[in-house]
Structure formats: structure tokens, C-alpha cells
C-alpha positions, 0 to 999 in steps of 0.5 A: 423459978429458982430452978430455971435461974440456977440452970441459966447461971450454969449455962452462962458459966459453961459458956465462959469456960468454953470461951476461955478454953478456946482462947487458950487453945488459940493462944497456944496455937499462935505460940507455935506460929513463927512471925514472918519478919524474915519473909517480909525483909526477904521479899522487900529485898527481892523487889529492891533488887528488881527495881535497881536492875530495871533502873539500870536498864532504863538509864543504859546508854543515855550518856558516856559514863562508866557502866551506863555506856556499856549497857545497850541492847544492840551495837552495830559496827560500820567501820568495815561496812565494805567487805575486804574482798571488794577491791579498794575496800579500805579506801571505800570505808575511809570515804564512808567515814568522811561522808559522816558515818560513825564506826559504831552505833549502839541502842538504849531504851531512850536514845542511841549513841555513836562513836569511833573505835579509837575514841569511844562514844562521841555523841548521844542523841537526846533521850526521847520517850517511846524511842525506837531505833531507826537506822535508816533515819540515823544514818541518812541524817549523819551523811553529808548533804547529797550523800546516800547509802542503800541499806538492806530492804529486809531491814527497812521493810521491818521498821514499822513493826520495830516502831510498834514493838519498841513502844510496847517495850518502853511502856512495859519497862516504865510500868514494870519499874513503877509497880516493882517499886510499889511492891517493895512496900506493899508485898511484905504486907501479904505476910501476916503476923497472925496465923493463916487460919485466923484470917477472915474472908474480908482480909483475904479480899482486901489484902491478899488478893490485891497484893497478889494481883499487884505482884502479878502485874509487876511480873507481867509488865517486866517479863513482856518488856524483856521478851519484846526487847530480846526477840526484837534485837535478836531479829535485828542482829540476824538481819544485819549479819545476814547481809552478804553485800555489807560487812555489818557486825551486829552484837547484842548487849549482854549486860543489858540483857542480863540486867533485864532478865535478873529483874524478871527473875526477881519479880517472879520470885516475889510473885510466887512467894505472894501467890503461895501465901495467898493460896495458903490463906485461902485454901491451906491454913496449916491449923492442923499442923500447928495443932499437932505441934501443940499436942506433941509439946503438951505430951513432952511436958507430961 
């Protein structure tokens, strides 16, 4: 019995030594693991920048204030709607203005604004959720009673498609800014203070994957909104410019396009960083690299 008791005691002592040795090894490995404070701050700043530019996109053209009034998707100029080659073009254009037409109209996410070349913006329509730009309705509503104007049939035929695309664009930008705002606070949690190899499967599925999905959705909605806006208003611009019977000058809002694509770029950076972290936790722990650093440091001491 004494022999068995002595053996059991020796096994317990060996187990304690092995456990202590493994803990020391883990502590040594953690000593070579850099805490991700800088990465957390960086990714929070990335999503903060994305939110700022998305907000600029969403408040663009809602009033006549500086910066906001110059942030629009499309601007159409009707000041010289009748080409100069037409006899009495100047007089006809003057008559068009007297009928109620403004010199220019510009489109934002929530509304449109109109004005005159010498005065600037004189009117902005009330902000409306799911707003879509209908030039036929706008111009018709501004003409005097009984006055009419014929717009290109190619433009009027595409209005139903514009309505659908504008609804998707509006929804994507709203959802995109909300998700990006959440990412400011949640995305940094994807960078753990512990080494990747110390993570358990439960942590991977409860933290890494949900945050990766969140950042992916933020990128998806922001990118879809930007793509729909860019394609739709480029088509609008081309349709206006192709009309030989009317001298309609259409220009894209470069400031608005720059803001939305900067936001897309920021959400892409954030998603790639989180995707890399998730893949690192799931597939590439980096334990061997840390072990090599630990061994080299031990050899340098000796």
C-alpha cells in the first residue's frame, strides 16, 4: 500500500510540475504578443470617418448652407434650354423662365433644390423619405397654369426604374450609416488582448464571426447605395445630354460622389481588417511564430 501511495504522490507532483511548466510557457508566449490597442483605435477611426462621410451624403442638398448646397448627385441647367441655333433662342429662354422654370435644379438624397444662375439656390423642397427625382412632375408643378413643356420620351419612359432604384439607394445609405456607426464600437472588439491561439471555439462563434458579418453588411449596404447612385445619375446625365432638341446641361456632383466612395473605401478597409483577424483566429493562430521568438530570446540570454 505504501508503494502505491508513494507512486500516486509522485504522479501528482509530476502533474503539478507539467501544469506549471505549461503555464510558464504560455506566459512566455504571451510576453511576445503585442496588444492590439493601436489596431482597435485605427479601426474605430476608420468607421468614424465612414460615418462622417455618409452623414455628409445624407444631409447633402437639404438646404442652402455652405458645403451642403454643393453636395448633390446631379445638377441640370435649363437656363438655355433652347439652343442658340434656333431663331430668337434668347427670347424663348426668357419666356421659359417667365413661365416658372428655374435656371437649374439639383438632386440630393432627400429632396431637390432649384435656383437662378445670378442668385443661387432660391428654393429647396421639404425632405422626404424614399425620395426619387421626377423631373416631369417638378417642372410641370412649377409652370404657370396652362403652360406645358415636352421632355424627351427616353427620359419619361425610365422614370419607373428610377423610382425603384432611388428607393433602394435611400434604404442602403440609411442602413449603411447605422451599421457603420455600430462598427465604431463593436469592430474594435474583434482584436483580442489575448493571443489568437488561446481562443476557444465558443469565442470564435460568439465574437469573431458576428463582428465579421456586421462589418460585411456595413460594406455591402454602403457599396450598393454608392453603386446604384453612381450608375443611376450617370444614366440620367447621359439621357439629358443626348437630346439634340433641348440644350440641357447635366453635371454630376463630384463632391457627393467623392463622399460616398470614400465611405465605401473606409468600410472596405474595416471589413478586410476584421476578416483577416477572423481568419487568423480560426485558421492561422501564429503560435509557431511566437514560439520561435521565445526560443530565440532564450538563446540570446544564454
